[in-house]
ZAMARGU-4260 file (C-alpha; in steps of 0.2 Angstrom, whole numbers, plus 5000, padded with zeros to 4 digits):
<rodrens>
0) 4563/5039/4586 | 4552/5028/4577 | 4536/5023/4582 | 4541/5003/4583 | 4556/5010/4590
5) 4547/5020/4604 | 4537/5004/4607 | 4550/4992/4611 | 4561/5005/4623 | 4542/5005/4633
10) 4541/4987/4633 | 4560/4983/4639 | 4558/4997/4652 | 4541/4989/4660 | 4550/4974/4658
15) 4563/4978/4667 | 4549/4984/4681 | 4540/4968/4682 | 4553/4955/4681 | 4558/4954/4700
20) 4539/4957/4707 | 4529/4945/4714 | 4514/4938/4706 | 4501/4950/4715 | 4513/4965/4712
25) 4517/4962/4694 | 4498/4958/4690 | 4496/4975/4697 | 4509/4984/4687 | 4503/4976/4671
30) 4483/4980/4674 | 4490/4999/4677 | 4501/5003/4664 | 4493/4993/4650 | 4474/4996/4653
35) 4474/5004/4638 | 4485/4995/4626 | 4478/4975/4627 | 4491/4972/4615 | 4507/4979/4621
40) 4501/4969/4639 | 4499/4953/4628 | 4518/4956/4622 | 4524/4961/4639 | 4520/4943/4646
45) 4526/4935/4631 | 4543/4941/4636 | 4539/4937/4655 | 4534/4922/4651 | 4550/4919/4640
50) 4561/4923/4653 | 4556/4913/4666 | 4556/4898/4650 | 4573/4901/4652 | 4576/4896/4669
55) 4586/4878/4673 | 4568/4874/4687 | 4555/4879/4670 | 4566/4872/4655 | 4572/4857/4664
60) 4589/4850/4671 | 4596/4850/4655 | 4586/4862/4643 | 4596/4879/4649 | 4606/4878/4631
65) 4604/4872/4613 | 4620/4870/4603 | 4618/4870/4583 | 4598/4870/4586 | 4585/4870/4572
70) 4577/4885/4562 | 4562/4888/4573 | 4574/4889/4585 | 4581/4905/4578 | 4565/4917/4581
75) 4567/4930/4591 | 4555/4937/4606 | 4543/4947/4591 | 4542/4930/4581 | 4555/4936/4568
80) 4569/4925/4561 | 4584/4928/4569 | 4595/4928/4553 | 4616/4925/4553 | 4626/4938/4552
85) 4643/4939/4540 | 4652/4951/4547 | 4652/4961/4564 | 4665/4976/4564 | 4681/4971/4557
90) 4675/4951/4561 | 4671/4939/4546 | 4657/4926/4553 | 4663/4908/4549 | 4649/4897/4558
95) 4639/4895/4572 | 4646/4889/4588 | 4631/4888/4599 | 4614/4899/4606 | 4608/4901/4624
100) 4595/4914/4631 | 4603/4928/4629 | 4612/4926/4613 | 4621/4917/4598 | 4639/4911/4599
105) 4649/4912/4582 | 4667/4906/4577 | 4674/4921/4566 | 4692/4928/4559 | 4698/4945/4558
110) 4696/4950/4542 | 4712/4958/4537 | 4731/4952/4538 | 4732/4946/4556 | 4719/4929/4552
115) 4716/4933/4571 | 4702/4920/4577 | 4687/4925/4589 | 4673/4918/4597 | 4658/4931/4597
120) 4646/4932/4605 | 4629/4942/4600 | 4614/4947/4607 | 4598/4941/4602 | 4586/4955/4597
125) 4572/4953/4609 | 4580/4955/4623 | 4586/4975/4619 | 4585/4984/4635 | 4579/4969/4648
130) 4587/4961/4660 | 4596/4950/4650 | 4604/4961/4640 | 4610/4969/4656 | 4616/4952/4659
135) 4626/4954/4643 | 4632/4970/4644 | 4637/4964/4663 | 4648/4951/4655 | 4655/4961/4641
140) 4661/4974/4659 | 4666/4958/4669 | 4678/4950/4654 | 4686/4968/4652 | 4692/4969/4671
145) 4698/4952/4670 | 4715/4946/4663 | 4722/4930/4667 | 4729/4916/4654 | 4717/4905/4661
150) 4702/4915/4657 | 4701/4919/4637 | 4704/4941/4632 | 4692/4948/4626 | 4696/4956/4610
155) 4684/4969/4605 | 4665/4974/4606 | 4652/4985/4595 | 4634/4985/4589 | 4629/4978/4574
160) 4617/4985/4559 | 4601/4981/4570 | 4606/4988/4586 | 4610/4973/4594 | 4628/4972/4605
165) 4642/4960/4603 | 4658/4956/4610 | 4673/4946/4603 | 4684/4934/4614 | 4701/4924/4611
170) 4695/4908/4600 | 4700/4892/4611 | 4701/4878/4598 | 4699/4864/4613 | 4688/4853/4622
175) 4677/4853/4637 | 4687/4845/4656 | 4682/4829/4655 | 4682/4824/4636 | 4700/4829/4634
180) 4706/4822/4651 | 4698/4806/4644 | 4702/4804/4628 | 4722/4806/4633 | 4719/4796/4648
185) 4727/4808/4660 | 4732/4796/4676 | 4724/4806/4693 | 4737/4813/4698 | 4738/4823/4681
190) 4718/4827/4682 | 4723/4835/4698 | 4735/4846/4692 | 4725/4852/4677 | 4711/4857/4689
195) 4724/4868/4699 | 4723/4877/4682 | 4704/4880/4683 | 4705/4886/4702 | 4718/4899/4699
200) 4706/4906/4684 | 4692/4905/4699 | 4701/4913/4710 | 4708/4927/4699 | 4688/4930/4695
205) 4684/4931/4714 | 4698/4942/4718 | 4690/4953/4706 | 4672/4949/4715 | 4664/4940/4702
210) 4656/4923/4705 | 4656/4913/4690 | 4638/4903/4697 | 4639/4892/4682 | 4656/4882/4682
215) 4655/4866/4673 | 4665/4855/4662 | 4657/4863/4646 | 4663/4879/4651 | 4681/4873/4655
220) 4688/4870/4639 | 4706/4863/4636 | 4717/4867/4622 | 4731/4856/4614 | 4744/4863/4624
225) 4736/4858/4640 | 4730/4876/4644 | 4714/4875/4655 | 4703/4891/4650 | 4687/4896/4659
230) 4671/4905/4648 | 4656/4909/4649 | 4653/4923/4664 | 4635/4926/4656 | 4627/4923/4674
235) 4642/4929/4684 | 4638/4938/4698 | 4648/4953/4707 | 4652/4951/4723 | 4653/4970/4729
240) 4639/4976/4720 | 4623/4983/4732 | 4610/4970/4737 | 4595/4964/4727 | 4604/4972/4710
245) 4607/4956/4703 | 4593/4942/4706 | 4600/4923/4712 | 4593/4909/4715 | 4587/4896/4702
250) 4583/4909/4688 | 4601/4914/4687 | 4603/4900/4672 | 4613/4887/4680 | 4616/4869/4677
255) 4608/4858/4692 | 4620/4845/4692 | 4634/4856/4695 | 4624/4867/4706 | 4626/4874/4725
260) 4612/4871/4738 | 4609/4892/4738 | 4608/4892/4719 | 4592/4881/4725 | 4583/4888/4739
265) 4588/4906/4733 | 4601/4908/4745 | 4616/4923/4747 | 4628/4920/4732 | 4647/4921/4736
270) 4663/4912/4733 | 4656/4897/4743 | 4644/4894/4727 | 4659/4891/4714 | 4669/4881/4727
275) 4654/4868/4729 | 4653/4868/4708 | 4672/4866/4708 | 4670/4852/4718 | 4657/4845/4707
280) 4669/4846/4691 | 4683/4839/4702 | 4673/4824/4707 | 4668/4820/4690 | 4685/4822/4682
285) 4692/4808/4694 | 4677/4797/4696 | 4670/4800/4679 | 4653/4802/4684 | 4643/4816/4694
290) 4640/4817/4712 | 4621/4819/4710 | 4608/4810/4697 | 4594/4814/4695 | 4580/4813/4678
295) 4583/4826/4667 | 4566/4833/4667 | 4561/4827/4687 | 4566/4846/4695 | 4558/4841/4711
300) 4571/4826/4711 | 4584/4838/4707 | 4581/4851/4718 | 4581/4838/4732 | 4596/4828/4727
305) 4604/4845/4727 | 4601/4853/4744 | 4599/4835/4755 | 4608/4820/4748 | 4626/4816/4752
310) 4634/4811/4738 | 4644/4793/4736 | 4662/4793/4744 | 4675/4793/4728 | 4682/4775/4734
315) 4664/4770/4729 | 4660/4780/4713 | 4672/4772/4702 | 4664/4755/4705 | 4646/4762/4700
320) 4639/4756/4684 | 4642/4741/4672 | 4658/4733/4670 | 4660/4740/4654 | 4657/4756/4660
325) 4669/4757/4675 | 4682/4747/4664 | 4681/4760/4653 | 4684/4774/4666 | 4698/4764/4675
330) 4705/4764/4657 | 4704/4781/4654 | 4712/4785/4671 | 4727/4772/4668 | 4723/4765/4684
335) 4715/4749/4691 | 4700/4749/4707 | 4715/4746/4720 | 4724/4761/4715 | 4710/4773/4711
340) 4703/4770/4730 | 4721/4773/4738 | 4722/4788/4728 | 4705/4795/4734 | 4702/4787/4752
345) 4711/4800/4767 | 4715/4816/4762 | 4710/4820/4743 | 4690/4813/4750 | 4691/4826/4763
350) 4695/4838/4754 | 4680/4836/4739 | 4668/4833/4755 | 4674/4850/4760 | 4671/4858/4743
355) 4653/4850/4744 | 4646/4852/4759 | 4627/4858/4759 | 4632/4873/4772 | 4641/4890/4763
360) 4649/4891/4779 | 4659/4872/4780 | 4666/4873/4763 | 4683/4882/4762 | 4682/4900/4762
365) 4689/4903/4746 | 4695/4893/4730 | 4715/4898/4735 | 4714/4889/4751 | 4704/4874/4740
370) 4718/4874/4730 | 4732/4873/4740 | 4725/4860/4749 | 4725/4850/4733 | 4743/4856/4731
375) 4746/4849/4748 | 4739/4833/4746 | 4751/4831/4728 | 4766/4836/4738 | 4760/4822/4753
380) 4760/4839/4764 | 4747/4840/4779 | 4731/4850/4771 | 4720/4858/4782 | 4703/4848/4782
385) 4712/4837/4791 | 4717/4837/4811 | 4732/4846/4814 | 4738/4830/4826 | 4757/4825/4828
390) 4754/4810/4821 | 4744/4815/4807 | 4760/4827/4802 | 4772/4816/4806 | 4765/4802/4792
395) 4764/4814/4779 | 4783/4820/4782 | 4787/4802/4781 | 4776/4800/4763 | 4787/4817/4758
400) 4804/4812/4764 | 4806/4794/4759 | 4825/4796/4759 | 4829/4804/4775 | 4841/4796/4786
405) 4831/4795/4802 | 4814/4800/4808 | 4815/4802/4824 | 4795/4804/4826 | 4791/4787/4816
410) 4801/4778/4826 | 4799/4783/4843 | 4781/4776/4839 | 4787/4760/4832 | 4801/4756/4844
415) 4790/4753/4858 | 4782/4737/4848 | 4797/4727/4850 | 4800/4728/4868 | 4787/4715/4873
420) 4793/4703/4864 | 4810/4704/4869 | 4805/4699/4886 | 4791/4687/4885 | 4804/4677/4873
425) 4818/4677/4886 | 4803/4670/4898 | 4800/4657/4885 | 4819/4650/4883 | 4821/4649/4902
430) 4804/4637/4900 | 4811/4628/4886 | 4829/4627/4890 | 4830/4611/4899 | 4850/4608/4900
435) 4857/4616/4916 | 4873/4621/4906 | 4867/4630/4893 | 4855/4641/4904 | 4871/4647/4913
440) 4881/4650/4899 | 4869/4661/4892 | 4865/4669/4908 | 4886/4672/4910 | 4885/4681/4892
445) 4872/4691/4896 | 4880/4696/4912 | 4897/4699/4904 | 4886/4711/4890 | 4876/4720/4901
450) 4890/4724/4912 | 4899/4730/4900 | 4887/4739/4893 | 4886/4749/4908 | 4903/4751/4911
455) 4904/4758/4892 | 4890/4771/4896 | 4897/4777/4914 | 4903/4795/4909 | 4919/4794/4916
460) 4925/4780/4907 | 4939/4787/4896 | 4937/4778/4882 | 4918/4784/4879 | 4917/4801/4889
465) 4897/4797/4889 | 4896/4796/4871 | 4878/4786/4868 | 4883/4784/4849 | 4901/4778/4852
470) 4895/4766/4868 | 4881/4759/4857 | 4894/4754/4841 | 4906/4747/4852 | 4891/4737/4860
475) 4886/4732/4840 | 4902/4726/4837 | 4907/4710/4839 | 4891/4704/4844 | 4889/4690/4833
480) 4904/4682/4840 | 4901/4687/4858 | 4885/4675/4855 | 4890/4663/4842 | 4882/4647/4845
485) 4868/4652/4853 | 4855/4660/4838 | 4841/4662/4847 | 4848/4672/4863 | 4860/4684/4849
490) 4842/4687/4841 | 4834/4694/4858 | 4848/4705/4863 | 4852/4711/4846 | 4833/4714/4844
495) 4834/4725/4862 | 4851/4735/4858 | 4846/4738/4842 | 4829/4745/4847 | 4838/4756/4862
500) 4849/4762/4847 | 4836/4767/4837 | 4827/4773/4850 | 4842/4785/4855 | 4842/4792/4837
505) 4856/4779/4829 | 4844/4772/4816 | 4858/4769/4804 | 4867/4759/4816 | 4853/4749/4823
510) 4849/4745/4804 | 4868/4738/4801 | 4867/4729/4816 | 4852/4719/4812 | 4856/4716/4794
515) 4872/4708/4802 | 4862/4698/4813 | 4848/4693/4800 | 4862/4687/4790 | 4870/4674/4803
520) 4853/4667/4809 | 4849/4663/4788 | 4865/4653/4789 | 4861/4646/4805 | 4852/4627/4804
525) 4849/4630/4824 | 4841/4646/4822 | 4823/4645/4827 | 4810/4652/4816 | 4802/4666/4828
530) 4822/4671/4830 | 4822/4673/4813 | 4806/4684/4812 | 4808/4691/4829 | 4825/4702/4819
535) 4814/4704/4803 | 4801/4714/4813 | 4812/4724/4819 | 4820/4727/4803 | 4803/4731/4796
540) 4804/4746/4808 | 4818/4753/4804 | 4815/4751/4784 | 4798/4759/4788 | 4806/4774/4796
545) 4818/4774/4781 | 4803/4774/4768 | 4807/4759/4761 | 4792/4752/4757 | 4793/4738/4748
550) 4806/4730/4758 | 4795/4733/4775 | 4781/4725/4765 | 4793/4711/4760 | 4801/4706/4779
555) 4781/4709/4788 | 4774/4697/4773 | 4790/4685/4778 | 4783/4685/4797 | 4764/4684/4793
560) 4763/4670/4783 | 4777/4659/4792 | 4773/4661/4810 | 4761/4653/4818 | 4746/4661/4830
565) 4744/4642/4836 | 4761/4643/4844 | 4763/4653/4861 | 4780/4659/4858 | 4775/4666/4838
570) 4761/4677/4845 | 4771/4693/4852 | 4781/4693/4835 | 4767/4691/4826 | 4757/4705/4835
575) 4773/4716/4833 | 4773/4712/4814 | 4753/4718/4812 | 4755/4734/4822 | 4771/4741/4812
580) 4757/4733/4795 | 4746/4746/4804 | 4759/4762/4805 | 4765/4757/4787 | 4747/4759/4781
585) 4744/4776/4792 | 4760/4782/4783 | 4752/4778/4765 | 4736/4786/4768 | 4729/4767/4769
590) 4719/4772/4785 | 4707/4758/4784 | 4719/4744/4781 | 4730/4752/4795 | 4714/4751/4808
595) 4711/4733/4802 | 4731/4728/4805 | 4730/4737/4822 | 4712/4727/4825 | 4721/4711/4819
600) 4736/4713/4833 | 4726/4716/4845 | 4714/4702/4843 | 4729/4690/4844 | 4736/4697/4859
605) 4719/4696/4868 | 4716/4678/4861 | 4731/4671/4867 | 4739/4682/4881 | 4735/4684/4898
610) 4724/4700/4900 | 4738/4710/4910 | 4751/4706/4897 | 4764/4719/4891 | 4759/4711/4875
615) 4741/4715/4877 | 4744/4732/4885 | 4754/4737/4870 | 4745/4732/4857 | 4729/4741/4861
620) 4741/4757/4864 | 4745/4754/4845 | 4724/4752/4841 | 4721/4768/4851 | 4733/4778/4843
625) 4727/4773/4825 | 4710/4778/4830 | 4717/4793/4837 | 4723/4800/4822 | 4713/4791/4807
630) 4695/4796/4803 | 4687/4781/4796 | 4678/4773/4810 | 4661/4782/4815 | 4662/4792/4831
635) 4653/4781/4841 | 4662/4766/4839 | 4679/4775/4839 | 4676/4781/4855 | 4670/4764/4862
640) 4684/4755/4856 | 4696/4769/4863 | 4690/4768/4880 | 4694/4750/4881 | 4710/4750/4873
645) 4715/4765/4885 | 4708/4753/4902 | 4718/4741/4896 | 4735/4751/4896 | 4730/4758/4911
650) 4727/4741/4919 | 4744/4737/4915 | 4756/4753/4919 | 4744/4759/4934 | 4737/4779/4932
655) 4752/4787/4933 | 4764/4777/4919 | 4773/4786/4908 | 4765/4775/4897 | 4748/4779/4903
660) 4750/4794/4901 | 4753/4794/4881 | 4739/4784/4883 | 4728/4796/4890 | 4732/4812/4878
665) 4727/4801/4863 | 4710/4798/4872 | 4709/4816/4874 | 4715/4818/4855 | 4702/4804/4850
670) 4687/4815/4860 | 4691/4832/4853 | 4694/4824/4834 | 4673/4818/4836 | 4666/4836/4844
675) 4666/4830/4862 | 4672/4843/4868 | 4668/4843/4888 | 4674/4825/4886 | 4689/4830/4879
680) 4691/4843/4894 | 4689/4829/4909 | 4704/4819/4900 | 4716/4832/4898 | 4714/4838/4917
685) 4716/4820/4921 | 4732/4821/4912 | 4736/4836/4922 | 4731/4828/4937 | 4742/4813/4934
690) 4758/4824/4929 | 4756/4832/4945 | 4756/4817/4956 | 4771/4815/4949 | 4779/4831/4951
695) 4785/4832/4934 | 4786/4851/4928 | 4788/4848/4912 | 4775/4835/4907 | 4763/4847/4917
700) 4767/4860/4904 | 4764/4851/4891 | 4748/4843/4898 | 4742/4861/4902 | 4745/4867/4883
705) 4735/4853/4878 | 4721/4860/4890 | 4723/4879/4884 | 4724/4876/4866 | 4706/4865/4867
710) 4699/4880/4878 | 4706/4896/4865 | 4696/4883/4851 | 4680/4881/4862 | 4683/4900/4861
715) 4684/4899/4881 | 4696/4914/4881 | 4696/4917/4900 | 4701/4899/4905 | 4711/4899/4889
720) 4723/4913/4896 | 4722/4905/4916 | 4728/4888/4907 | 4742/4894/4897 | 4747/4905/4911
725) 4747/4890/4922 | 4755/4879/4909 | 4769/4893/4907 | 4774/4895/4926 | 4777/4876/4925
730) 4787/4877/4911 | 4796/4891/4919 | 4798/4882/4934 | 4807/4866/4922 | 4819/4879/4916
735) 4813/4880/4900 | 4805/4898/4896 | 4814/4901/4879 | 4813/4883/4872 | 4802/4881/4857
740) 4784/4873/4864 | 4786/4885/4878 | 4788/4900/4864 | 4770/4895/4858 | 4763/4894/4871
745) 4768/4913/4875 | 4764/4915/4858 | 4748/4909/4859 | 4743/4916/4877 | 4744/4932/4866
750) 4736/4929/4852 | 4722/4923/4866 | 4722/4940/4875 | 4720/4949/4856 | 4704/4937/4854
755) 4698/4942/4871 | 4700/4961/4865 | 4712/4964/4879 | 4724/4973/4868 | 4738/4981/4878
760) 4741/4962/4887 | 4741/4957/4869 | 4754/4970/4863 | 4764/4966/4879 | 4763/4948/4875
765) 4769/4948/4856 | 4783/4961/4859 | 4790/4947/4872 | 4789/4933/4860 | 4796/4940/4843
770) 4812/4944/4856 | 4812/4929/4863 | 4812/4921/4844 | 4824/4932/4841 | 4835/4928/4854
775) 4833/4910/4849 | 4837/4912/4830 | 4848/4926/4831 | 4838/4932/4816 | 4827/4949/4814
780) 4819/4943/4798 | 4814/4924/4804 | 4798/4922/4801 | 4791/4917/4819 | 4799/4935/4824
785) 4790/4942/4809 | 4775/4934/4813 | 4774/4940/4832 | 4778/4960/4826 | 4766/4960/4815
790) 4752/4954/4829 | 4760/4964/4839 | 4756/4980/4828 | 4740/4975/4827 | 4735/4975/4845
795) 4746/4993/4845 | 4733/5000/4834 | 4717/4991/4841 | 4723/4998/4859 | 4727/5014/4852
800) 4744/5018/4853 | 4745/5023/4835 | 4764/5029/4836 | 4771/5015/4842 | 4760/5006/4828
805) 4766/5015/4814 | 4785/5016/4821 | 4784/4997/4822 | 4774/4996/4806 | 4787/5008/4794
810) 4801/4994/4800 | 4791/4980/4798 | 4783/4980/4780 | 4800/4980/4767 | 4805/4966/4779
815) 4788/4955/4778 | 4788/4959/4757 | 4805/4949/4756 | 4804/4937/4770 | 4787/4932/4775
820) 4774/4934/4760 | 4762/4925/4769 | 4760/4937/4783 | 4763/4951/4771 | 4745/4955/4768
825) 4743/4954/4787 | 4755/4969/4788 | 4744/4978/4776 | 4728/4976/4781 | 4736/4982/4800
830) 4742/4998/4792 | 4725/5000/4784 | 4717/4999/4801 | 4730/5012/4807 | 4725/5022/4793
835) 4708/5022/4798 | 4710/5026/4815 | 4721/5043/4808 | 4703/5048/4800 | 4712/5043/4782
840) 4701/5031/4774 | 4708/5035/4757 | 4726/5029/4762 | 4717/5012/4772 | 4709/5009/4754
845) 4725/5008/4745 | 4733/4996/4759 | 4718/4984/4761 | 4717/4984/4740 | 4736/4981/4743
850) 4733/4966/4755 | 4722/4956/4744 | 4732/4957/4727 | 4749/4951/4743 | 4736/4939/4748
855) 4733/4931/4731 | 4752/4925/4731 | 4754/4918/4747 | 4745/4905/4758 | 4732/4912/4772
860) 4723/4901/4787 | 4702/4905/4787 | 4704/4916/4800 | 4718/4927/4793 | 4707/4929/4775
865) 4691/4935/4788 | 4704/4947/4795 | 4707/4954/4779 | 4689/4955/4773 | 4685/4961/4791
870) 4696/4977/4788 | 4690/4976/4769 | 4672/4982/4778 | 4677/4993/4790 | 4686/5003/4778
875) 4673/5002/4765 | 4662/5009/4779 | 4673/5024/4782 | 4670/5029/4765 | 4651/5026/4765
880) 4651/5011/4756 | 4638/5001/4766 | 4632/4990/4753 | 4649/4984/4749 | 4654/4982/4766
885) 4639/4969/4771 | 4647/4958/4755 | 4665/4961/4763 | 4656/4956/4779 | 4648/4943/4773
890) 4662/4936/4765 | 4672/4937/4783 | 4656/4928/4791 | 4659/4912/4779 | 4676/4910/4784
895) 4673/4908/4803 | 4665/4891/4807 | 4661/4891/4823 | 4641/4900/4819 | 4638/4905/4840
900) 4644/4922/4839 | 4644/4922/4858 | 4656/4909/4859 | 4665/4919/4843 | 4673/4936/4847
905) 4677/4938/4829 | 4659/4936/4825 | 4652/4948/4836 | 4664/4961/4831 | 4656/4958/4813
910) 4638/4960/4820 | 4643/4975/4826 | 4651/4980/4808 | 4636/4975/4800 | 4624/4984/4812
915) 4633/5000/4807 | 4631/4995/4789 | 4613/4997/4789 | 4599/4985/4792 | 4599/4969/4781
920) 4594/4952/4784 | 4611/4947/4788 | 4611/4959/4802 | 4595/4952/4808 | 4600/4935/4808
925) 4615/4942/4820 | 4604/4950/4831 | 4593/4934/4833 | 4609/4926/4839 | 4617/4940/4849
930) 4599/4938/4860 | 4599/4920/4862 | 4618/4924/4867 | 4617/4934/4881 | 4602/4925/4888
935) 4616/4912/4889 | 4619/4903/4908 | 4637/4901/4901 | 4643/4920/4897 | 4655/4926/4904
940) 4653/4944/4913 | 4670/4948/4915 | 4675/4946/4896 | 4679/4961/4888 | 4672/4954/4871
945) 4654/4952/4881 | 4655/4973/4882 | 4654/4971/4862 | 4640/4958/4860 | 4631/4968/4874
950) 4634/4985/4861 | 4628/4975/4849 | 4611/4971/4854 | 4610/4987/4861 | 4609/4994/4843
955) 4598/4979/4837 | 4580/4986/4829 | 4567/4981/4841
</rodrens>
């Protein structure tokens, strides 16, 4: 070896030792190792200074990579000219594409008959043997294990004549993601679709334990066929490497505009880091601007913006900048301001807000869940980051099924709006009809109609036999002739009958009746304007349920534009119209407009009707429902308004009326959505008391389930089990033990037992539920049956009943693979736990690896993902891989939202695992939290998982 080569190796070794030391330790090392060679020290110092200059925070926010730089940038660390190569292995260099801190990228082609093209990255000579060289070689190793259509393939690698490593990648002839989308004027929908390809690539990397750390449009090229490719894994980090083996934080070479807060502060790097970067990229792709802006060289401002500032909402971001800039961005997206805001408001805005959360644990636990929510948004299905309320899921169902014949859920909401106007208008008719003969004739016709309807509905009537569909059909037939010459009365009776028909599931028949009556009123000059609009509003409710948005809009616009709030008889119909408009806007995801429409209805009712009227009560109920099922209003405002609306409803109906109980449920939902758990609990208990006062066992069961679910979400597990027990008892007394809502309750109770560590009870509970679902569906492979059996097997393993668990899993896993891909990964993870219990870590490793592979094909909740990572940690610990186990524990903890280990048994058990893995910073943090928990006055002394907490604290150092 030549003296120069020996000297260079000595420099490289010293550089590697010095690079991670703090300044004082670094000086001491240089003093000790270079005392007799000042020139060696000077060269080493120059290398260290150069490495620091490559970081984002010393080079400036945009000074990381220089493309096609001047010749003076071709100098290597020894001051020598970095001459361009003409050949590398079988590749002939065509041109330079760019250069960065590690090396130079060239376009090349294979010098043979294939004419294959490649992009070749070559290491700059000055970093031979250094940390930069290690990163270069790690990038090559990473690319060798990644195989995905949206990541360029590694084609070749080698060492050039000067000893510098290189590797060749698939050449991508494309443009950066944002530029490609703008040039082709992709719509907003199309942009989200192509972004999904990027998510797939990053998810694939994460499944191979690789975090990219520098995702940005420049590193995402899209070719002419619309295929996105994620490039440049030069600063990627392996999640499965030992702690401390790769430096993190701001010296990793990231781009500040796309950086996550933990990259600024030097925090732990995880999959959530890439989720944040993807959130920034999607924000820019949609809005045409970055969520954070700061001067290029003001690094302090960059750090503050990324770490503390909230980005502007997407609907505001599109309008920032000059008029010309805004107009250009809108043209590039083939949209206008109003349509853009409608698209990004609501679910999509919440998805991106979740991805951009400052705290990693508040972001999506994986890119897969991020991408799944985007796909659900595109499909019009409920997304995971919005409350799982009935109202929310109902409106998503409406959006997704525009042509469905009958939507009972929506009809049940809107049908309540028409009753008040019918009764009120009947009173108005009596007040304004001055002719005794006309009053008598009206009374006779109404009496005859009501008597005929009651007679037809009698179960002993041989003609109809209690068939309400035929009863309603008969009542509607000839209704126009029965009330001919009295159009106003015809409108009121038709409205009431159509409301009842629709509420009973006969929506199509109701719509036919309304259209017939509407045509009759339009041709009758004697019909009052309010009578025509009464039918229009009722028909608008039916067209809303049927998904005919344009007709609904036309009917409501005609009513609102025609009727006047100055005429008392118009007020009930106008309030109905605005309420239907509110529910229509809600079904379209236009939440602010929905809330405003509900407010208008409420203001109209309060301004023109008696405070104790049915019209006011129903307007306020609609407003309360809107407040509880949207997320637009600020929490204090929403709660204050909701409380006022509830008191209005209760003031009219009293404490025990079903409408009051319905309002009480929405009040509890509103409190729960705004984090007021104790207040929501009190409201649910009030709902229970109201149901108990009526002796209604079914309502007692339903209210008890609401309370139990709240307690379980709050991790008050023993209280939740008690509430489930009570609800299930009331359901049984209502003779509904195997009805679906009661089966769901029994399943939730079993899961609560499982979380509390009462494994035997949990196993029995899941066995009971699985058998019941099997009876109900007569299908052993039904998804509900398979999921309950999977949970049963898990509880059997945890309780030590290994033989039973093994028999169940042998039967279950093949059926899961075929019929339930979402639960198949959990089944595999349960068998991995079984192998661990049988002292077979190798078999456990095989199963948990298979579980992760299967999970990439399905859709898991964050809690299920946490369970998989927890099992992986247990397997790694059993194999003596404590560093990898710690990384898996961190991944599991990141997917659990609750930061309090005491109130979350899953985190307490992760703390135990982490303590087994060794004394790390994570373990120290968990120990501090657990000690605080032990001092908590709310501790449940008898809860099984408290034993885990005490055991964990006993193992904590100090």
